[in-house]
C-alpha positions in Angstrom: -55.4 53.9 228.8 -55.8 56.0 231.9 -59.2 57.4 232.9 -60.7 59.6 235.6 -57.2 60.5 236.9 -55.2 63.7 236.4 -51.5 63.2 237.3 -49.9 65.7 239.6 -46.7 67.4 238.6 -44.4 65.3 240.8 -46.1 62.1 239.6 -45.3 63.1 236.0 -41.7 64.0 236.7 -41.2 60.7 238.6 -42.9 58.8 235.8 -40.5 60.3 233.2 -37.6 58.8 235.1 -39.2 55.5 235.8 -40.0 55.0 232.1 -36.3 55.1 231.3 -34.7 53.3 234.3 -35.3 51.0 237.2 -36.4 53.5 239.8 -36.8 53.6 243.6 -39.6 56.0 244.5 -39.6 57.4 248.0 -42.8 59.4 248.6 -44.7 60.3 251.7 -47.7 58.1 252.6 -50.9 59.2 250.8 -49.1 60.9 247.9 -50.2 58.5 245.2 -47.3 56.0 244.7 -49.7 53.4 243.2 -50.8 56.0 240.6 -47.2 56.3 239.3 -47.3 52.5 238.9 -50.5 52.8 237.0 -49.0 55.4 234.6 -45.9 53.2 234.0 -48.0 50.1 233.5 -50.0 51.9 230.8 -46.8 53.1 229.2 -45.2 49.6 229.2 -48.4 48.0 227.8 -48.4 50.5 224.9 -44.8 49.7 224.2 -45.2 45.9 224.5 -49.0 45.2 224.0 -48.7 41.4 224.5 -46.6 41.6 227.7 -47.7 41.3 231.3 -47.5 43.6 234.3 -46.7 42.0 237.7 -47.3 44.0 240.9 -46.1 42.7 244.2 -47.4 43.7 247.6 -46.7 42.0 251.0 -50.3 41.4 252.1 -53.7 40.5 250.7 -55.4 43.8 251.7 -52.6 45.7 249.9 -53.0 43.5 246.8 -56.8 44.2 246.8 -56.2 47.9 247.3 -53.8 48.1 244.3 -56.3 46.0 242.2 -59.0 48.6 243.1 -56.8 51.5 241.8 -56.0 49.7 238.5 -59.6 48.7 237.8 -60.9 52.2 238.6 -58.3 54.2 236.6 -57.1 51.9 233.8 -59.1 51.6 230.6 -58.4 47.9 230.2 -60.7 44.8 230.2 -61.5 43.7 233.8 -61.1 40.1 232.9 -57.4 40.7 232.0 -56.7 42.1 235.5 -56.4 39.6 238.4 -54.9 39.0 241.8 -53.0 36.1 243.3 -52.8 35.3 247.0 -52.5 32.1 249.0 -56.3 31.8 248.8 -56.2 31.2 245.0 -55.5 27.6 244.2 -52.3 26.8 242.2 -54.2 25.4 239.2 -56.4 28.5 239.1 -53.3 30.8 239.2 -51.8 29.0 236.2 -55.0 29.5 234.2 -55.3 33.2 235.3 -51.6 33.8 234.4 -52.2 32.6 230.9 -55.2 34.7 230.1 -54.5 37.9 232.2 -52.0 40.7 231.5 -52.0 42.6 234.8 -51.4 40.5 237.9 -51.2 41.8 241.5 -49.8 39.2 243.9 -48.3 38.6 247.3 -44.6 37.6 246.6 -44.9 34.2 248.3 -47.7 33.1 245.9 -45.9 34.0 242.8 -42.6 32.6 244.1 -44.0 29.1 244.6 -45.3 29.1 241.0 -42.0 30.2 239.5 -40.1 27.6 241.5 -42.4 24.9 240.2 -41.9 26.1 236.7 -45.6 26.9 236.3 -45.1 30.6 235.5 -42.6 32.3 233.3 -41.3 35.8 233.9 -39.8 36.4 230.4 -43.0 38.0 229.2 -43.3 40.5 232.1 -42.4 44.0 230.9 -42.9 45.7 234.3 -42.3 44.5 237.9 -43.8 46.8 240.5 -42.5 46.2 244.1 -44.7 47.9 246.7 -43.3 48.5 250.3 -39.9 48.1 248.7 -38.1 48.6 252.0 -38.8 44.9 252.6 -36.4 43.9 249.9 -33.6 42.9 252.3 -32.3 39.6 253.7 -34.2 36.5 252.6 -37.5 38.3 251.8 -39.2 36.9 248.6 -38.8 40.3 246.8 -35.0 39.8 246.5 -35.1 36.4 244.8 -38.0 37.4 242.5 -36.3 40.6 241.3 -33.1 38.6 240.6 -35.1 36.0 238.6 -37.0 38.7 236.7 -33.9 40.7 235.8 -32.3 37.5 234.5 -35.2 36.1 232.6 -37.4 39.1 231.3 -37.0 40.1 227.7 -37.9 43.7 228.4 -37.2 44.3 232.1 -38.3 47.3 234.1 -38.5 47.6 237.9 -40.5 50.2 239.8 -39.9 50.1 243.6 -42.3 52.1 245.9 -41.9 53.0 249.6 -42.6 55.8 252.0 -39.2 55.1 253.7 -36.4 52.7 252.8 -34.9 53.0 256.3 -32.2 55.2 257.8 -29.2 52.9 257.6 -27.0 53.3 254.6 -26.2 49.6 254.5 -29.9 48.8 254.4 -30.7 51.3 251.6 -27.8 50.0 249.6 -29.1 46.5 250.0 -32.6 47.5 248.8 -31.0 49.2 245.8 -28.8 46.2 244.9 -31.5 43.6 245.4 -34.0 45.5 243.2 -31.4 46.5 240.5 -32.2 50.2 241.0 -30.6 52.6 238.6 -32.2 55.9 239.8 -33.8 57.3 242.9 -36.7 59.7 243.0 -37.2 61.2 246.5 -39.8 63.7 247.5 -40.5 65.3 250.9 -43.3 67.6 251.9 -41.3 70.8 251.2 -40.2 70.0 247.6 -41.6 72.5 245.2 -43.5 70.0 243.0 -45.0 68.3 246.1 -45.8 71.2 248.5 -48.9 72.4 246.7 -50.6 69.1 247.4 -49.4 68.8 251.0 -51.6 69.8 253.9 -50.1 71.3 257.1 -49.7 68.7 259.9 -49.4 70.1 263.4 -47.2 68.0 265.7 -47.9 68.0 269.5 -45.5 66.5 272.0 -47.4 65.7 275.3 -44.9 65.3 278.2 -45.8 63.1 281.1 -44.1 62.1 284.4 -43.8 58.6 285.7 -45.5 58.4 289.1 -43.4 57.6 292.2 -45.2 54.2 292.7 -44.2 53.2 289.1 -40.6 54.5 289.7 -40.3 51.9 292.6 -41.0 49.1 290.1 -38.7 50.7 287.6 -35.8 50.7 290.2 -36.4 47.0 291.1 -36.3 46.0 287.4 -33.2 48.2 286.8 -31.4 46.6 289.7 -32.4 43.2 288.5 -31.0 44.0 285.0 -27.7 45.4 286.4 -27.3 42.2 288.4 -27.6 40.1 285.3 -25.0 42.2 283.5 -22.6 41.8 286.6 -23.1 38.1 286.4 -22.1 38.0 282.7 -19.1 40.2 283.5 -18.0 37.8 286.2 -18.0 35.0 283.6 -15.8 37.0 281.3 -18.2 38.1 278.5 -18.6 41.7 279.4 -16.2 44.4 280.6 -17.0 47.4 282.8 -17.4 49.7 279.8 -20.3 47.6 278.6 -22.2 47.4 281.9 -24.5 50.3 280.9 -26.1 48.5 278.0 -29.3 50.4 277.6 -31.2 48.7 274.8 -32.4 45.3 273.6 -30.4 45.5 270.4 -27.1 45.6 272.3 -28.2 42.6 274.3 -29.2 40.7 271.2 -25.7 41.4 269.7 -24.2 39.9 272.9 -26.5 36.9 272.6 -25.6 36.4 269.0 -21.9 36.5 269.9 -22.5 33.8 272.6 -24.5 31.6 270.2 -21.7 31.8 267.6 -19.3 30.6 270.3 -21.6 27.6 270.8 -21.9 27.0 267.1 -18.1 26.8 266.8 -18.2 24.0 269.4 -17.3 26.0 272.5 -19.7 24.4 275.0 -17.8 25.7 278.0 -20.0 26.3 281.2 -19.2 30.1 281.1 -20.6 30.4 277.6 -23.8 28.5 278.3 -24.4 30.2 281.6 -23.8 33.7 280.0 -26.3 32.8 277.3 -28.9 31.9 279.8 -28.3 35.1 281.9 -28.5 37.2 278.7 -31.9 35.7 278.0 -33.0 36.7 281.5 -31.7 40.3 280.9 -33.6 40.6 277.7 -36.8 39.7 279.5 -36.1 42.3 282.2 -35.4 44.9 279.5 -38.8 44.1 277.9 -40.5 44.5 281.3 -38.9 47.9 281.7 -40.1 49.0 278.3 -43.7 47.9 279.1 -43.5 49.8 282.4 -42.1 53.0 281.0 -43.9 53.2 277.7 -47.1 51.2 278.0 -48.6 50.8 281.5 -49.4 48.5 284.4 -51.8 46.3 282.5 -49.3 45.3 279.8 -46.6 44.9 282.4 -48.7 42.8 284.7 -49.8 40.4 281.9 -46.1 40.0 280.9 -44.8 39.4 284.4 -47.6 37.0 285.3 -46.9 35.1 282.1 -43.3 34.6 283.1 -44.4 33.4 286.5 -46.8 30.9 285.0 -44.2 29.6 282.5 -41.7 29.0 285.4 -44.1 26.4 286.9 -43.9 24.1 283.8 -41.0 25.3 281.7 -37.6 23.6 281.8 -35.9 26.8 280.4 -33.3 27.8 283.0 -33.6 31.5 282.1 -37.3 31.6 283.1 -36.8 29.5 286.3 -33.8 31.6 287.5 -35.5 34.9 286.7 -38.6 34.2 288.9 -36.2 33.3 291.8 -34.4 36.7 291.5 -35.2 38.9 294.5 -35.5 42.1 292.5 -37.8 40.5 290.0 -40.1 39.0 292.7 -40.2 42.5 294.3 -41.2 44.1 291.0 -43.9 41.4 290.5 -45.4 41.9 294.0 -45.4 45.7 293.7 -47.1 45.4 290.3 -49.8 43.1 291.7 -50.5 45.6 294.5 -50.8 48.5 292.1 -53.1 46.5 289.8 -55.3 45.8 292.8 -55.4 49.6 293.5 -56.2 50.2 289.8 -53.1 52.5 289.5 -52.2 53.0 285.8 -49.6 54.8 283.7 -50.5 58.5 283.3 -50.7 58.0 279.5 -54.1 56.2 279.9 -55.8 59.1 281.7 -54.2 61.7 279.4 -55.3 59.7 276.4 -58.9 59.4 277.7 -58.9 63.2 278.3 -57.5 63.9 274.9 -60.0 61.7 273.0 -62.9 63.0 274.9 -61.9 66.6 274.1 -61.6 65.7 270.4 -64.7 63.5 270.0 -67.4 64.7 272.5 -69.6 67.8 272.3 -70.7 69.5 275.6 -74.1 67.7 275.3 -72.4 64.3 275.1 -72.9 63.7 271.4 -70.0 62.8 269.1 -68.3 65.3 266.8 -67.5 64.5 263.2 -63.9 63.8 264.1 -61.7 60.8 263.2 -58.8 59.5 265.2 -56.2 56.7 264.9 -54.4 55.7 268.0 -51.2 53.7 267.4 -49.5 51.5 270.1 -46.8 49.0 269.7 -48.4 46.4 271.9 -51.6 44.5 271.4 -52.3 44.4 275.1 -52.2 48.2 275.3 -54.5 48.5 272.2 -57.0 46.2 273.9 -56.8 48.2 277.2 -57.4 51.5 275.2 -60.4 50.1 273.5 -61.9 48.9 276.8 -61.3 52.3 278.4 -62.8 54.3 275.5 -65.8 51.9 275.3 -66.5 52.6 279.0 -66.7 56.3 278.1 -69.3 55.5 275.4 -66.8 56.3 272.6 -67.0 53.8 269.8 -63.5 52.5 269.2 -62.5 49.4 267.3 -59.4 47.3 267.6 -57.2 46.9 264.5 -54.6 44.2 264.9 -52.9 41.3 263.0 -53.7 37.7 263.2 -53.9 35.6 266.4 -51.1 35.4 268.9 -50.4 33.0 271.8 -52.9 34.7 274.1 -55.4 36.5 272.0 -57.5 36.1 268.9 -56.6 38.4 266.1 -58.2 39.6 262.9 -58.2 37.8 259.6 -57.3 39.9 256.6 -61.0 39.8 255.6 -62.0 41.2 259.0 -59.3 43.9 258.7 -60.7 45.0 255.4 -64.3 45.1 256.8 -63.2 47.3 259.8 -61.5 49.8 257.4 -64.6 50.0 255.3 -66.7 50.7 258.4 -64.2 53.4 259.5 -64.3 54.9 256.0 -68.1 54.9 256.1 -68.1 56.9 259.5 -69.6 54.0 261.5 -67.2 54.7 264.3 -64.8 57.5 265.3 -61.7 55.9 266.7 -59.4 53.2 265.3 -56.9 51.7 267.8 -54.2 50.0 265.8 -51.0 48.0 266.4 -48.2 48.1 263.9 -50.4 46.3 261.3 -52.1 49.6 260.5 -48.8 51.4 259.8 -47.8 49.9 256.5 -49.5 50.7 253.2 -53.1 50.0 254.0 -55.6 52.4 252.5 -56.7 53.8 255.9 -59.0 56.8 255.1 -58.2 60.4 255.9 -58.2 61.1 259.6 -58.2 64.3 261.6 -55.6 63.2 264.1 -53.1 60.5 264.7 -52.0 59.8 268.3 -48.8 57.9 269.1 -49.2 56.2 272.5 -45.4 56.0 272.5 -42.6 57.3 270.2 -41.0 54.6 268.1 -37.2 54.4 267.3 -37.8 53.8 263.6 -37.9 56.2 260.7 -39.9 53.9 258.5 -42.7 53.4 261.1 -42.8 57.1 262.2 -43.2 58.3 258.6 -45.9 55.7 258.0 -47.8 56.6 261.2 -47.7 60.3 260.5 -48.8 59.8 256.9 -52.2 58.7 258.0 -53.3 62.3 258.5 -53.0 65.6 256.5 -53.9 64.0 253.2 -56.8 66.1 251.9 -57.1 68.5 254.8 -55.0 69.8 257.6 -54.0 67.2 260.2 -52.7 66.8 263.7 -50.2 64.3 265.2 -50.0 63.9 269.0 -47.2 62.0 270.6 -47.1 61.0 274.3 -43.6 61.0 275.9 -42.8 60.0 279.4 -39.9 61.9 280.9 -36.7 60.1 282.1 -37.8 56.9 280.2 -36.8 55.3 276.9 -39.7 57.3 275.4 -37.3 60.3 275.2 -34.5 58.2 273.6 -37.0 56.8 271.1 -38.3 60.2 270.2 -34.8 61.5 269.3 -33.8 58.3 267.7 -36.6 58.4 265.1 -35.9 62.2 264.5 -32.2 61.6 263.7 -32.9 58.4 261.7 -35.4 60.3 259.4 -32.9 63.1 258.8 -30.2 60.5 258.2 -32.4 58.6 255.7 -32.8 61.6 253.5 -29.1 62.5 253.7 -28.2 58.9 252.7 -30.7 58.9 249.8 -29.3 62.2 248.5 -25.7 60.8 248.6 -26.8 57.5 246.9 -28.6 59.5 244.2 -25.4 61.4 243.4 -23.5 58.2 243.3 -25.9 56.7 240.8 -25.8 59.8 238.6 -22.0 59.7 238.5 -22.0 55.9 237.7 -24.5 56.6 234.9 -22.3 59.3 233.4 -19.3 57.0 233.5 -21.3 54.5 231.5 -22.4 57.2 229.0 -25.9 57.4 230.4 -27.0 54.2 228.7 -27.9 50.8 230.2 -25.8 48.1 228.7 -27.9 46.0 226.3 -26.9 42.5 225.4 -28.6 39.8 223.4 -27.7 37.1 225.9 -31.4 36.6 226.8 -32.1 35.5 223.2 -29.4 32.9 223.0 -30.8 29.4 223.4 -29.9 28.0 226.8 -27.9 24.8 227.1 -29.8 21.8 228.2 -30.3 22.0 232.0 -29.8 19.3 234.6 -33.2 18.1 235.8 -34.2 17.5 239.4 -37.4 16.3 240.9 -37.9 18.0 244.3 -40.4 17.2 247.0 -42.9 20.1 247.2 -42.3 20.5 250.9 -38.8 21.7 250.1 -40.0 24.8 248.2 -39.4 27.1 251.2 -35.8 25.9 251.5 -33.0 28.2 250.3 -31.5 25.2 248.4 -34.4 25.3 246.0 -33.7 29.0 245.0 -30.0 28.3 244.7 -30.7 25.3 242.4 -32.7 27.6 240.1 -29.9 30.2 240.3 -27.4 27.5 239.1 -29.6 26.8 236.1 -31.3 23.6 237.1 -34.6 22.5 235.8 -36.8 21.9 238.8 -40.0 19.9 238.9 -42.0 20.0 242.2 -43.6 16.7 243.0 -45.1 15.0 246.1 -42.2 12.6 246.6 -43.0 9.8 249.0 -39.4 8.8 249.3 -36.3 11.2 249.3 -36.3 15.0 249.1 -34.5 15.2 245.7 -34.3 12.8 242.8 -31.4 13.5 240.4 -31.7 10.4 238.2 -33.7 7.2 238.0 -31.1 5.5 240.3 -30.2 8.3 242.7 -32.5 9.7 245.5 -31.1 12.2 248.0 -32.4 12.7 251.6 -31.5 16.2 252.8 -31.0 17.0 256.5 -29.7 20.0 258.4 -27.3 18.9 261.2 -30.0 19.5 263.9 -32.6 17.5 262.0 -30.1 14.7 261.2 -29.4 14.2 264.9 -33.1 14.5 265.9 -34.0 11.9 263.3 -31.2 9.6 264.5 -32.6 9.9 268.1 -36.2 9.3 267.3 -35.5 6.5 264.8 -37.2 8.3 261.9 -34.0 8.3 259.8 -33.7 4.5 259.7 -37.2 4.1 258.4 -36.4 6.7 255.6 -33.1 4.9 254.8 -34.9 1.5 254.5 -37.4 3.0 252.1 -34.6 4.7 250.1 -32.7 1.5 249.9 -35.7 -0.4 248.6 -36.5 2.2 245.9 -33.2 3.6 244.7 -30.1 1.8 243.4 -27.9 4.6 244.8 -29.4 6.4 247.7 -27.5 9.3 249.4 -27.8 11.5 252.4 -26.6 15.2 252.4 -26.1 16.8 255.9 -25.8 20.6 255.9 -24.3 22.7 258.7 -21.0 24.0 260.2 -21.5 23.0 263.9 -19.7 20.2 265.7 -22.2 17.4 265.1 -21.2 15.7 268.4 -22.2 18.8 270.4 -25.6 19.6 269.0 -27.4 17.4 271.5 -26.5 16.1 274.9 -25.7 12.6 273.6 -22.6 10.6 274.1 -20.4 10.9 270.9 -20.0 7.1 270.7 -23.8 6.8 270.3 -23.7 9.1 267.3 -20.6 7.3 265.9 -22.4 4.0 266.2 -25.4 5.3 264.2 -23.2 6.8 261.5 -21.4 3.5 261.2 -24.7 1.7 260.8 -25.7 4.0 258.0 -22.4 3.5 256.1 -21.9 -0.2 256.8 -25.3 -1.8 257.4 -27.3 0.3 254.9 -24.3 1.0 252.6 -25.6 4.6 252.1 -23.0 7.3 251.7 -23.3 10.5 253.8 -22.1 13.7 252.1 -21.5 16.9 254.2 -22.2 20.5 253.0 -21.6 23.8 254.9 -24.3 26.1 253.5 -27.4 26.0 251.2 -25.2 27.2 248.4 -22.8 24.3 249.0 -25.8 21.8 249.1 -27.2 23.1 245.8 -23.8 22.9 244.1 -23.3 19.4 245.4 -26.8 18.3 244.1 -26.0 19.9 240.7 -22.6 18.0 240.5 -24.3 14.7 241.3 -27.1 15.4 238.8 -24.7 16.3 236.0 -22.6 13.1 236.7 -25.7 10.9 236.6 -27.3 12.7 233.6 -24.2 12.5 231.4 -24.7 8.8 231.3 -26.6 7.1 228.5 -30.2 7.6 229.8 -29.4 11.3 230.4 -32.1 13.6 231.6 -34.9 11.4 230.4 -36.1 9.9 233.7 -39.3 10.0 235.7 -40.1 10.2 239.4 -39.2 6.8 240.9 -40.7 5.3 244.0 -43.2 8.2 244.5 -46.1 7.0 242.4 -47.1 3.7 240.8 -48.1 3.6 237.1 -51.9 3.8 236.7 -52.9 2.3 233.4 -51.9 -1.1 231.8 -49.9 0.8 229.2 -48.2 2.9 231.9 -47.2 -0.3 233.7 -45.6 -1.8 230.6 -43.6 1.4 230.0 -42.6 1.5 233.7 -41.2 -2.1 233.5 -39.2 -1.5 230.4 -38.0 2.0 231.5 -36.4 0.3 234.5 -34.0 -1.7 232.2 -30.3 -0.4 232.1 -30.0 2.8 230.1 -33.7 2.9 229.2 -35.8 5.9 230.1 -39.5 6.7 229.5 -39.1 7.8 225.9 -36.9 4.9 224.8 -39.3 2.5 226.6 -42.1 3.7 224.3 -39.9 3.2 221.2 -39.0 -0.4 222.3 -42.7 -1.3 223.0 -43.8 0.3 219.7 -41.2 -1.8 217.8 -41.4 -5.1 219.7 -45.1 -4.9 220.7 -44.8 -6.5 224.1 -42.5 -6.7 227.2 -42.0 -10.4 226.5 -40.7 -9.7 223.0 -38.3 -7.2 224.3 -37.0 -9.6 226.9 -36.6 -12.4 224.3 -35.0 -10.2 221.6 -31.4 -10.8 220.7 -28.6 -8.1 221.1 -28.6 -7.6 217.3 -32.4 -7.1 217.3 -32.2 -4.6 220.2 -29.4 -2.7 218.4 -31.7 -2.0 215.5 -33.6 0.4 217.8 -32.5 4.0 217.6 -30.4 5.1 220.7 -29.5 1.4 221.6 -25.8 0.6 220.9 -23.7 -2.4 221.6 -23.2 -1.7 225.3 -26.8 -0.8 226.1 -28.0 -4.0 224.3 -25.6 -6.1 226.2 -26.6 -4.5 229.6 -30.3 -5.3 228.8 -29.6 -8.9 227.9 -27.4 -9.3 231.1 -30.2 -8.0 233.3 -32.8 -10.3 231.9 -30.7 -13.5 231.5 -28.2 -13.6 234.3 -29.0 -15.5 237.5 -30.3 -13.5 240.5 
């Protein structure tokens, strides 16, 4: 099926592995990972001609890029290849899924359709996961892979990344979440890759922080040390921790303090330490901007804090602007901005770009550059400075943030096309340009700052040296965190390849112990027992409870429920709240309105409250007020409150309630109640009869077909009712009681 493409040696050897086992492919940027997916898709379609291929990528531009490769190099009808994103309507996605065999999609789009039961994974013979390093935590890849491995008749997973990260724990998590059985790693020096790799020259440009900037640096460092001393005096740091140098250490401290609060420890020292830690994090960020970015980015940040303090009720902001060292740093920053003093990186960058781009006569050379910076403010500053030099540079950033407009995905694609077509020389990009996008071959990549991430460093460097020799230039300011970040990324990259090598050995030994064969079972072909059924409000689809319900084997139907979040039988509606939302809804009165509607529409309404905190300490409200409201719910509304600890606990509780309800005579045969009124005359008749005890929608139709009218059913004797299939003595008696007994 493949056309106009000749596989390279390493692509063929990797394909041979991926055809046999679920494989994680770690390959430098620009070395044709998508083409390996193309080869495997062709192979799987030849094995299973009626199956589907599902390719997942995190963004719309990436999905479009993959689609382009498949349409160009796969001899397959165009109308059977499609893409799903949030811009494609759900109804259209269902239609496309039915008629297409190759689908490229963002994970969120496909996840919603699977949750709603609109798309089935059983017929997918290959799941391709691009940018596979994202398959950690709660990212959609993890749940989708689990569903696929469980449901597919002929499962095969191909995971693609330039770098899965340096931490062993994270790599193991990716491997576990994507059910990986084999790893194929290639680096530039491997014998089957090196013939295709161009030399990349790496330049480290060392700069010194000017004395005027060092004055601000000292003010901020003194401010930071003061914050740590304050936390120490409250008992949450000891002297050995006073040299906390980076934000991650502070975030760990903050997490520890927040866990103290979550466990009900609302002591003054905890709350005060938490507030001071928030101040320290802001100071650390200011230091990072000063040392690695420049005066413009620092000034914008400090002025933003100053502005916030005038209106914000957040103590950390108010206290910080009153700090003498912070105020000194702000005043000094303002004076240097007035004098137009900048970080030496700006001047060095201008000099470097001019040297690369401009001829002696002022015309532009045929030379392409990408400049990467972590911060959007710096990117904007660079574009302005280069534009003033008559160098055409374009900003490439993500979507809008609090202060600035951003670029839509459509605009991003347009800019990349212009860059590809040589309409401008310099692309100035934030982190959005690092991952996966098909940025064309460039002559040089400039790092405005080193980054302490193996993944991001590999991705940045991979933008050059694809078809021709390339160059990477990295600016490093001495005696700043730039130096630490440089070596951090270097060691992390080395560590990543060591860890991958060790894991590969482990997988080989595990495979040998199993005899080299994947255990095959026929479980997927055994008919499943009848599932419990739940109607779920469509706004709950992002909730972890939804995924857990599907894991537990529930049949989910997403609906627009006007009342309740879950309906587990015709009588039972469940309102779900986290502890925080529960207290908020008690305070603003929203809950009592919801409870009244539930009481009016369900025979047995319930509330489930999820969380592990002390419910009386979530808000600054007197415990007796909360007790009074809880008493009102239980006594005045007669609605039980059930408590769960986690989303898993909540889902298990909902399943237990549903099973208990659906084991009764009317079983799983019920419709959404209280969320939509019957439309036609016939619907209304069925609706009335289905509300009788033990009668669901199907039995209502049988009764109406037999007795012809609602009146005849009401007037029928118990004996006459019992002549209907599925109506026994008890059900007949219940129906007569409901229509004959006094109100």
